C-alpha positions in Angstrom: 5.4 48.0 116.3 9.1 47.7 115.5 11.7 49.0 117.9 15.0 50.5 116.7 17.8 51.5 119.0 20.5 53.8 117.7 23.5 54.5 119.9 26.0 57.4 120.1 29.4 56.6 121.6 29.5 58.7 124.7 33.1 58.5 125.9 34.0 62.1 125.0 32.9 64.7 122.6 29.6 66.1 121.2 27.4 63.0 121.7 24.4 64.8 123.3 24.1 67.1 120.2 23.8 64.0 118.0 21.1 62.5 120.2 19.1 65.8 119.9 19.2 65.7 116.1 18.4 62.0 116.0 15.2 62.8 117.9 14.4 65.5 115.3 15.1 63.2 112.5 12.8 60.5 113.9 10.0 63.0 114.4 10.4 64.1 110.8 10.5 60.5 109.4 7.4 59.5 111.5 5.5 62.5 110.2 5.8 61.3 106.6 2.7 59.9 104.9 2.2 56.2 105.4 5.1 55.9 107.8 4.8 52.8 109.8 4.7 53.1 113.6 8.1 52.6 115.1 9.5 52.8 118.6 12.7 54.7 118.7 15.4 54.5 121.3 18.5 56.8 121.2 21.1 55.9 123.8 24.5 56.9 125.0 26.9 54.0 124.6 29.6 53.5 127.2 29.7 49.7 127.6 29.8 46.6 125.3 26.4 45.6 126.6 24.9 48.9 125.5 26.6 48.6 122.1 25.2 45.1 121.6 21.6 46.5 121.9 22.2 48.9 119.0 21.1 48.5 115.4 23.4 51.4 114.4 26.0 53.7 116.0 27.4 57.3 115.7 30.9 58.1 116.7 30.9 61.8 117.5 33.4 64.6 117.1 35.9 65.2 119.9 39.5 64.1 120.5 40.2 60.9 118.6 43.1 59.9 120.8 41.1 60.4 124.0 38.2 58.5 122.6 40.4 55.6 121.6 42.2 55.5 125.0 38.9 55.6 126.9 37.5 52.9 124.6 40.5 50.7 125.3 40.2 51.2 129.1 36.5 50.3 128.8 37.2 47.2 126.8 35.2 48.7 123.9 37.7 48.7 121.1 37.2 45.1 120.0 33.4 45.2 120.4 33.5 48.4 118.3 35.6 46.7 115.6 33.2 43.7 115.6 30.2 46.0 115.3 31.7 47.9 112.3 33.8 45.3 110.5 32.3 41.9 111.3 28.6 42.6 112.0 28.7 45.4 109.5 26.0 47.5 111.3 25.4 51.0 110.1 28.0 53.4 111.6 28.6 57.1 111.1 31.7 59.0 112.3 31.9 62.8 112.5 35.3 64.5 112.7 37.1 62.5 115.3 34.7 59.6 114.5 35.9 59.7 110.9 39.5 59.4 112.1 38.7 56.4 114.2 36.8 54.7 111.3 39.7 55.2 108.8 42.0 52.3 108.0 45.0 54.6 108.0 45.8 58.0 109.5 48.8 60.2 110.0 50.3 59.8 113.5 50.4 62.9 115.6 51.7 61.2 118.7 54.1 58.3 119.1 51.8 56.2 121.2 48.2 56.1 122.4 46.2 56.2 119.2 44.3 53.2 117.9 41.9 53.0 115.0 38.7 51.0 114.7 38.7 51.0 110.9 36.0 50.2 108.4 36.7 52.9 105.7 39.5 52.1 103.2 40.8 55.7 103.3 43.9 57.5 104.7 42.9 60.5 106.8 45.0 63.5 107.5 44.0 64.8 110.9 44.0 68.5 111.9 44.3 69.2 108.2 43.2 72.8 108.6 45.4 73.7 111.6 44.6 74.7 115.1 41.2 75.3 116.7 41.5 79.0 116.2 41.5 78.3 112.4 38.1 76.6 112.6 35.6 77.8 110.0 32.2 77.2 108.4 31.5 76.5 104.8 28.5 75.8 102.6 28.5 72.3 101.2 26.6 71.0 98.2 25.2 67.6 99.2 23.2 66.1 96.4 22.7 62.8 98.4 20.3 64.6 100.7 17.7 64.3 98.1 17.3 60.7 99.2 16.1 62.0 102.6 12.9 63.2 100.8 10.7 66.2 101.5 11.3 69.8 100.7 11.8 70.7 104.4 14.9 68.6 104.7 16.4 68.0 101.3 16.9 70.3 98.3 19.9 70.5 96.0 19.6 74.3 96.0 20.1 74.7 99.8 23.7 74.2 100.8 24.5 72.6 104.1 26.2 74.9 106.6 29.1 72.7 107.8 31.3 73.4 110.8 35.0 72.4 110.6 36.9 72.3 114.0 40.4 71.0 113.8 39.0 68.8 111.1 40.5 65.9 109.2 40.2 65.3 105.5 40.4 62.1 103.4 43.6 62.6 101.6 43.6 59.2 99.8 41.1 56.6 98.8 42.8 53.2 99.4 42.4 49.9 97.6 39.5 48.0 99.1 40.7 45.0 101.2 39.6 42.9 104.2 42.9 42.8 106.0 45.4 45.3 107.1 46.4 48.1 104.7 49.9 46.7 104.5 51.3 49.5 102.2 50.1 52.1 104.6 51.6 50.2 107.6 55.0 50.6 106.0 54.8 54.4 105.9 56.5 56.6 108.6 54.2 58.5 111.0 51.3 56.3 110.1 48.8 54.4 112.2 46.6 51.7 110.7 43.7 49.7 111.9 44.2 46.0 112.8 42.7 43.3 110.6 39.2 42.1 111.3 37.4 39.5 109.2 34.2 40.8 107.7 31.1 38.7 107.9 30.4 36.3 105.1 27.9 37.3 102.5 28.3 41.1 103.1 30.5 42.7 100.4 32.6 45.7 101.6 32.3 47.6 98.3 34.4 50.5 97.2 34.7 53.9 98.9 32.3 56.5 97.5 33.1 60.2 97.7 29.9 61.9 99.1 31.2 65.5 99.4 34.1 67.8 98.7 35.0 71.1 100.3 35.2 74.2 98.1 38.7 75.7 97.7 39.8 76.8 101.1 40.0 80.5 100.5 36.4 80.5 99.1 35.2 78.4 102.0 36.5 81.0 104.4 35.3 84.0 102.6 32.2 83.0 100.7 29.8 80.7 102.4 27.6 80.6 99.3 30.1 78.9 97.0 29.5 75.1 96.7 31.8 72.3 95.7 29.5 71.5 92.7 30.2 75.0 91.3 34.0 74.2 91.6 33.7 70.9 89.8 35.7 68.0 91.2 38.2 70.2 93.0 38.3 70.4 96.8 39.2 68.2 99.7 37.2 65.1 100.4 35.1 65.7 103.5 32.5 62.9 103.3 32.8 59.3 102.3 30.7 56.1 102.4 31.7 52.5 102.1 29.2 49.8 102.7 27.7 50.2 106.1 30.2 53.0 107.1 29.7 56.7 106.6 32.1 59.5 107.6 32.2 63.3 107.6 35.0 65.6 108.4 32.7 68.2 109.7 30.2 68.5 112.6 26.5 68.3 111.4 25.5 67.9 115.1 26.7 71.5 115.8 24.4 73.1 113.2 20.9 72.3 114.4 20.3 71.2 110.8 18.9 67.6 110.9 19.0 66.9 107.2 22.0 64.6 107.2 20.6 62.8 110.3 17.4 62.2 108.4 19.2 60.8 105.5 21.4 58.6 107.6 18.5 57.3 109.8 16.8 56.3 106.5 19.9 54.4 105.5 19.7 52.6 108.9 16.0 51.8 108.3 16.9 50.2 104.9 19.6 48.1 106.5 17.3 47.0 109.4 14.0 46.5 107.7 
């Protein structure tokens, strides 16, 4: 029986909600016909030793500055960069997690924010304003078909997404292994430090996985999907190699479809 450990960074934010949905996802996957027997372990990660035991990791929503500061004090920043950018293990960031996984982000404070990196994107944090301006929107996520099964994945069922002081991907950057030097020259910008990637594992280009419908429609019509609006809309989900990022909070919906899809990506990488 194979054993798979998936961690959720538990320094601050909505980590327990992710663990609950990971359990739901594993139960669903194990119920599929001909599914092999696996032993799952979902752990809260607060130390480098705990991180080293993980086959994959989720960085939850919360306060990206607080998470980075606590990670630095816990001597976790460099192990996290190794995990994501050198070992190239599957990693998913939601909201604040997306900010931390970006190679470039707008600077909201003069000091204190460090990025892990892994996604060649520029992120605009707090794109939609203050917390009182949080909202929900129906997202069309065709990639969920890969999760399999009518209960969890149909293209006709939009995903109810929760945006709380959410970032967006405002620019897809040129894929590179070192520092995003052009971004580093910009004012009010923070970039991730260089980290050599492991040999034999191509980074690949950034793939846009989801867009948000026009903001007015997102606020007033939860039935409108990005597909119906064509290619218009803010980029709210991206993937590049082993790294996946979402602007919104799937963990706050009780809907485990994205977790099912992502855990299946982890299984492909591990097995």
